[in-house]
C-alpha positions in Angstrom: -12.3 19.3 -7.7 -13.4 17.2 -10.5 -16.3 14.9 -10.7 -16.7 12.2 -13.4 -19.4 9.6 -14.0 -18.3 6.0 -13.9 -18.3 4.2 -17.2 -21.3 2.2 -18.3 -19.5 -1.0 -18.0 -19.2 -0.4 -14.2 -22.4 -2.3 -13.2 -23.1 -2.4 -9.5 -24.8 -5.1 -7.5 -28.5 -3.9 -6.6 -28.0 -0.8 -8.7 -30.1 -1.0 -11.8 -30.2 2.6 -12.9 -31.2 3.8 -9.5 -32.6 7.1 -9.1 -30.6 10.0 -7.3 -33.2 9.6 -4.6 -32.6 6.0 -4.1 -28.9 6.4 -4.2 -29.1 9.2 -1.5 -31.4 7.1 0.7 -29.2 3.9 0.5 -26.2 5.8 1.2 -27.7 7.8 4.3 -28.6 4.2 5.7 -25.1 3.0 5.3 -22.3 3.0 7.7 -20.2 5.2 5.4 -22.7 8.0 6.1 -23.1 7.4 9.9 -21.6 10.6 11.3 -22.4 9.6 14.9 -20.5 6.3 14.7 -17.0 5.8 16.3 -15.3 5.6 12.8 -16.3 9.3 12.6 -16.3 10.7 16.2 -13.3 9.1 17.7 -11.3 12.2 17.3 -14.0 14.6 18.5 -12.1 15.3 21.8 -9.0 16.3 19.8 -10.5 18.7 17.5 -9.1 17.2 14.3 -8.3 13.8 12.7 -4.7 13.1 12.7 -3.1 12.3 9.1 -2.5 8.8 10.2 -6.3 8.1 10.4 -7.8 11.1 8.3 -7.5 8.9 4.6 -10.2 6.5 5.8 -12.2 8.3 8.3 -12.8 11.5 6.5 -13.9 12.4 2.9 -11.3 15.3 3.2 -8.5 12.9 4.1 -9.2 10.5 1.5 -9.4 12.9 -1.2 -6.0 14.3 -0.3 -4.5 10.9 -0.2 -5.8 10.0 -3.7 -4.4 13.3 -5.1 -1.1 12.7 -3.5 1.8 10.6 -4.6 0.7 8.0 -1.7 4.1 7.5 -0.6 3.1 6.6 3.0 0.7 3.9 2.9 -2.6 5.3 4.2 -1.2 8.5 5.6 -1.3 12.2 4.9 1.1 14.6 6.2 -1.6 16.8 8.0 -4.5 16.4 10.2 -8.0 17.4 8.7 -11.1 18.9 10.4 -13.9 17.0 12.1 -17.2 16.2 10.5 -16.9 14.6 7.3 -17.9 10.9 6.4 -17.3 8.8 3.4 -19.4 10.9 0.8 -20.1 11.2 -2.9 -16.7 12.9 -3.6 -14.9 10.0 -1.9 -15.7 7.6 -4.8 -16.6 9.9 -7.6 -14.0 12.3 -7.9 -11.7 12.0 -10.7 -8.7 10.6 -8.8 -10.9 8.2 -7.2 -12.5 6.6 -10.6 -8.8 7.1 -12.1 -7.2 4.9 -9.5 -5.8 1.9 -11.0 -3.0 0.6 -8.6 -3.5 0.5 -4.7 -0.4 0.4 -2.6 -0.9 -2.1 0.4 0.9 -2.1 3.9 3.2 -4.8 2.7 4.6 -2.3 0.3 3.0 -4.0 -2.6 1.3 -2.1 -5.3 -1.6 -3.9 -6.9 -3.6 -3.3 -10.0 -7.1 -3.5 -9.4 -10.4 -2.8 -11.5 -12.4 0.5 -10.9 -15.0 -1.6 -8.9 -12.3 -2.5 -6.2 -9.6 0.1 -6.2 -10.8 2.8 -4.2 -12.7 0.4 -1.9 -9.2 -1.2 -1.1 -7.6 2.0 0.0 -9.3 1.9 3.2 -10.3 -1.7 3.3 -6.8 -3.2 3.7 -5.9 -3.1 7.2 -2.7 -1.2 8.6 -0.3 -4.1 8.9 1.0 -7.2 7.1 3.6 -10.1 7.6 6.3 -7.7 7.1 5.1 -5.5 10.1 4.8 -8.5 12.3 8.4 -9.7 11.2 9.7 -6.0 12.0 8.5 -6.1 15.3 9.9 -9.6 16.2 13.2 -8.9 14.6 15.8 -11.6 15.5 14.3 -12.6 18.7 13.9 -16.5 19.5 10.4 -17.8 18.9 9.7 -18.5 22.6 11.6 -15.5 24.1 9.5 -13.3 26.2 10.4 -9.8 25.4 9.1 -6.6 27.1 9.8 -4.7 23.7 7.0 -6.6 21.9 3.5 -5.5 21.9 0.5 -6.6 20.0 0.4 -5.7 16.3 -3.1 -5.0 15.2 -3.9 -5.9 11.8 -7.0 -3.1 12.0 -10.4 -3.6 10.8 -12.7 -4.5 7.9 -9.6 -5.6 5.7 -11.7 -7.2 2.9 -9.3 -5.7 0.1 -6.1 -7.4 1.7 -8.1 -10.5 2.4 -9.3 -10.8 -1.1 -5.8 -10.3 -2.5 -4.3 -13.2 -0.2 -0.5 -13.7 -0.7 -0.4 -10.9 -3.2 -1.1 -8.3 -0.3 0.5 -10.6 2.6 -2.2 -9.1 4.9 -2.1 -12.0 7.2 0.9 -13.3 8.8 2.1 -15.7 6.5 4.7 -18.6 7.9 8.1 -18.9 6.1 8.2 -22.0 4.2 4.2 -22.1 3.4 2.4 -21.0 0.2 -0.7 -19.2 0.4 -3.7 -18.5 -1.7 -3.3 -15.6 -3.9 -6.2 -13.3 -5.2 -9.6 -14.9 -4.9 -11.2 -15.0 -8.3 -14.9 -15.3 -8.1 -17.4 -15.7 -10.6 -16.5 -13.3 -13.6 -19.5 -10.8 -13.2 -18.9 -11.1 -9.4 -15.3 -10.4 -9.0 -15.0 -6.8 -7.7 -16.1 -5.2 -4.3 -19.1 -3.2 -6.1 -20.3 -6.2 -8.1 -21.3 -7.8 -4.8 -21.8 -5.0 -2.6 -24.0 -2.1 -3.4 -21.5 0.9 -3.5 -24.2 3.1 -1.8 -26.0 0.6 0.8 -23.0 -1.5 1.0 -25.5 -4.5 1.3 -25.0 -7.7 -0.5 -28.4 -9.5 -1.6 -28.3 -13.3 -1.2 -30.1 -13.6 -4.6 -26.7 -12.6 -6.2 -25.3 -15.8 -4.7 -28.2 -18.3 -5.1 -28.2 -18.5 -9.0 -25.2 -20.6 -8.6 -25.4 -21.7 -5.0 -28.9 -23.2 -5.1 -30.6 -23.9 -1.8 -28.4 -21.5 0.3 -30.4 -19.8 3.0 -27.6 -17.6 4.3 -24.1 -16.5 2.9 -22.6 -18.7 5.8 -24.1 -21.9 3.8 -22.0 -21.3 0.8 -19.0 -23.5 -0.1 -17.5 -24.7 -3.2 -14.8 -27.2 -1.8 -15.4 -30.8 -1.2 -12.5 -31.1 1.4 -13.3 -31.5 5.0 -11.1 -29.0 6.3 -11.9 -29.2 10.2 -12.3 -33.2 10.2 -15.8 -32.9 11.3 -17.1 -35.5 8.9 -19.0 -32.9 7.2 -17.9 -31.4 4.0 -21.4 -30.0 3.0 -21.6 -27.5 5.7 -20.7 -23.8 4.7 -17.1 -23.0 4.4 -17.7 -20.3 7.3 -18.1 -23.3 9.6 -14.5 -24.6 9.4 -13.1 -21.4 9.5 -15.0 -20.8 12.8 -13.9 -24.2 14.0 -10.2 -23.4 13.3 -10.6 -19.8 14.6 -12.0 -21.1 18.0 -9.1 -24.0 18.4 -6.5 -21.3 17.7 -8.1 -19.1 20.6 -7.9 -22.1 22.9 -4.0 -22.8 21.7 -3.1 -19.4 22.3 -4.5 -19.3 25.7 -2.6 -22.8 26.5 0.6 -21.4 24.9 0.3 -18.2 27.0 -0.2 -19.9 30.2 2.3 -22.7 29.5 5.2 -21.1 27.8 4.8 -17.3 28.0 4.1 -17.7 31.7 1.0 -15.3 31.9 -2.6 -16.2 31.3 -4.2 -14.5 28.5 -7.8 -13.4 27.5 -9.3 -12.0 24.3 -11.7 -9.1 24.2 -12.8 -8.2 21.0 -14.4 -4.8 21.6 -11.5 -3.4 23.8 -8.4 -2.2 22.5 -5.6 -3.8 22.5 -7.8 -6.8 22.6 -5.5 -9.1 24.4 -5.3 -8.8 28.4 -3.8 -10.5 31.2 -6.2 -13.0 32.7 -5.7 -12.0 36.2 -8.0 -14.2 38.0 -7.1 -17.1 35.6 -10.6 -18.3 34.9 -10.3 -17.9 31.1 -13.0 -15.4 30.8 -13.1 -11.7 30.6 -14.3 -10.6 33.9 -15.0 -6.8 35.1 -12.0 -4.6 34.9 -9.6 -7.1 33.0 -10.3 -5.6 29.5 -8.5 -2.3 30.5 -5.6 -1.0 28.7 -3.5 -0.9 31.9 -4.3 -4.6 32.0 -3.1 -5.2 28.3 -1.0 -8.3 27.8 2.7 -7.5 27.9 4.3 -11.1 28.1 4.5 -11.5 24.2 7.0 -14.0 22.5 7.4 -14.0 18.8 5.5 -17.4 18.5 2.5 -15.8 20.6 2.3 -12.6 18.7 2.2 -14.3 15.2 -0.7 -16.4 16.2 -2.6 -13.7 18.0 -1.9 -11.4 14.9 -3.9 -14.1 12.6 -6.6 -14.8 15.1 -7.3 -11.0 15.3 -7.0 -10.8 11.5 -9.5 -13.5 10.4 -11.8 -12.1 13.1 -11.7 -8.5 11.9 -12.6 -9.3 8.5 -16.1 -10.7 9.1 -16.5 -11.9 5.7 -13.2 -13.8 5.1 -15.3 -16.8 4.3 -16.5 -15.2 1.3 -13.5 -13.0 0.5 -10.8 -15.5 0.5 -11.8 -18.7 2.6 -8.8 -20.7 1.8 -6.4 -17.9 2.9 -8.2 -17.5 6.0 -7.9 -21.4 6.7 -4.1 -21.5 6.0 -3.5 -18.5 8.1 -5.5 -20.4 11.2 -3.8 -23.6 10.2 -0.4 -22.5 10.1 -0.8 -20.6 13.5 -2.2 -23.7 15.2 0.7 -25.9 13.8 3.3 -23.4 14.8 2.0 -23.2 18.6 1.9 -27.0 18.4 5.6 -27.3 18.3 5.6 -25.6 21.8 2.5 -27.0 23.4 0.1 -29.9 22.9 -2.0 -28.8 19.9 -3.5 -31.6 17.9 -3.9 -30.6 14.1 -4.1 -34.3 13.1 -7.8 -34.2 12.0 -7.4 -31.0 10.1 -6.6 -30.5 6.4 -4.6 -27.5 5.3 -6.0 -25.9 1.9 
């Protein structure tokens, strides 16, 4: 295996000529090195990591994928041994450094800078608009079908969110236009120009030279439009995203009860996230967030909205990665549900 040094032009946030000791300590404290986490131990009882998961949950799998034709997105054709994490070779092999185009679940191949390419191999989710469309087929929007199940966008899909409509990571409704790749300040326009590639941390000082007075990342916004209609266009853009996200959760519950005919609850820490609200209290109570109680009364309209609700939540940094794309996904899901149940979007403004 060949290892190469990144070019001098590939400068990284918080990494001004760090020593090897600094790099090692930063990496050891990062999620990429946490070999006790669920991300690296989920398959322990199986004795190996499947090829469908190994690309992002094993350094061995990632390297095998990067050195392959990458014909099946995010998948290799063989399992790999347990025990490896996202180590040095994951980003510093010749295949990783030379990666210039990344395939996404939508089928799109996107040319990316070295500071984003290898990151986006894993941080792209496992689904797209097309995945949801394929699941729905030609079913009528409000038809309950036993053949439908929840389509999970997967987790930490910042690479797809940043690319917006170029990657189609969220569910994009027909007839609507969506924000494309989010272009930030030129010197802060790749994953590794904001995140330290070793600790993965972002320093607020990277932002406050422009966003003066911001005390947290969620304070930042650049738009003057009041998207959530609360009369405050100075609040951080994370706030209207959170408001629309909460409204979408309420609309999903209303639609599930009134149209699909089965109350629904959402549990972000339990797969597959949506469950039947057996006692109808609108909250996740003991025993409800269990796989046998998974929600099974899906309609196409409900599935589309639930996908976007999960998508925006699972990219915890959507307000930075592509805020207008996130708002568009939420707004359109609300508007679509509003054609079937009473959802008021009159105070909202779509980016």
